[in-house]
N, C-alpha and C positions, 0 to 999 in steps of 0.2 A: 504494499499499498502508500510506502513511501514514495516511489517512482510519481504514482496519482498525484500525491500531494505537490510535487513539484511543477505540475501543469496547470495552467488557468484557465479554469472552465469558465464560460459563457453563455447565456441563452441562443439557440439557434436563432439565427437572423432570419426575418421572412424572406421568400424567394422574390424577387423582383416580378412585378407584374408583366405579363406579357401586353405588349402595347398594340392595342387593335389596331391603329392607323398603321403601324408599320407593317403590322401583318396584310393587311389590304394593300399597302404598296408591295411587299415584296411578291404577293399573288399575282397582281396586276403587271409586276416585271417580268416573272417566269412566263407569265401568258404571251407577254410583247416580244420575250426573247423567242420563243416558239414561232411567231410570225415571222420575226427576222430570218430565222433559220428556213423556213417555209418559203420566205420570198425568193433567199437566194437560192435553194434548191427545191425545185418543186417535187422531188422523190423524197424529202424527208421525213423521217417516220420517227415519233415518240415511242419510245417500249414501256411496257408496264409489265410489271411480274404477278403472275396468278397461280395458285396451286390448282393443279389438274389433277382428277382421279385417274388413275391407270386401270386397264383392263384387271390386274391382278389384285385390285384392292389398295395399291399404295398411292401415295399422292407425291407429284413431281412440281416444283417450280419451274414456270417456263414464262418466257419473255413472250409477251404478245403486243401486238401493234395498237397504238390507241389512236382513236381518228383527230384529228386535228382540223379543224373547218377554218377556211380562209377568212379573214376579215376584210377582205378588200373586194372590190369589184371594178372590172373594165366595161364601160360603155361602149357603145359603138363606134365613134371617133377614135378610140384607143387611150383616153383618159383614164386615168387610176384614181379611186376614191377607197379611203382607208375608212373603216368605221369602227369605233373603238367599244368595247364591251368589257362588263366587269360581270362576272358569272352568266345568267342568259340575258341581261339587260346592256341596250344600247345608252353609252354615257357620251355627253357631251359637253365639253368646257364651255361652248357659248350655246346660249337659249335657241332653238329652233333651228340649227345647223347640225346635223348628226354625224357628219361625214367630214373628213380631210381630203382636200384636193390635194393630189400627189403629182399628178401629170402623167408622166410615162412610168411603166412600171417599174424602170429600171432604178429609179430616186426611193423607191418605196423603203428598202433598208437603213438609207439615211433619215428619211421621215420617222420611222420607227427607233433610231437612236434617239432622236430629238425627243421624241414621246417618252423614251425610257428616262432619259434626264429630266423631265418634267415631273415625271411622277416620284424621282429620286427627291428633287426639292419641295415635293407636297403640293404642287400646283394641282393637281388633281383629286386632292384628299376632299373636297367639300362633294363634288360631283359622285366619289365611291362611297361616302357615307349615304346620299341619298338614295342611291341604287341599293345599297345595303339596308335601308329604312324599312323596304316594303317587302314583304315575305309574299314570293309569288305563289306559292301552293294553297295559301288560303286567303291572299288579299289584304292582309293584317299590316298595319303598320308596327314595325318593331322601335324599342327605345334605342336613339341614337346613342352610339358608344364613344 
C-alpha cells in the first residue's frame, strides 16, 4: 500500500462533449470529398464492409460497393450545376438558389474544394442546422443543437 500513497488521486474529469456542429461539418466534408473523387473519376467506388452468411453457416466480412449519388447535373448546353445536400435535404446558403453554377464539368473539383473550405470555416453551419432541425420521417421539428 505504500506505493499507492505516493500517487496523487483525483476525481475523474468529465469527457469533453462531442461538438454537434463539428460533427455536422465533418459529415458534410466527408460527403464532399467523395463527390470530388467521383468528379475526378467516374468509376470511383466507395467500399463498405458487411458480414455475409456463408453456405456452411459461418460468417465472412466482405467489401461491398456503396452507392454514391452525384450531386451535380449537366444541362443541354453543357453547363454543370452543383447541388449541395446534407443527408437527404438540399441545402443552399442563398435563399431560393439551390444550385452552384460550375460552368464546364472540369471545374467541378475546384468548386468542391472551395465548398469544403467554406464548410471548414463554418460558413454553412446555419443551413446545416436548419436541415437537421426537421425530422424527415415524421415531419417534426427537432431542437436545435
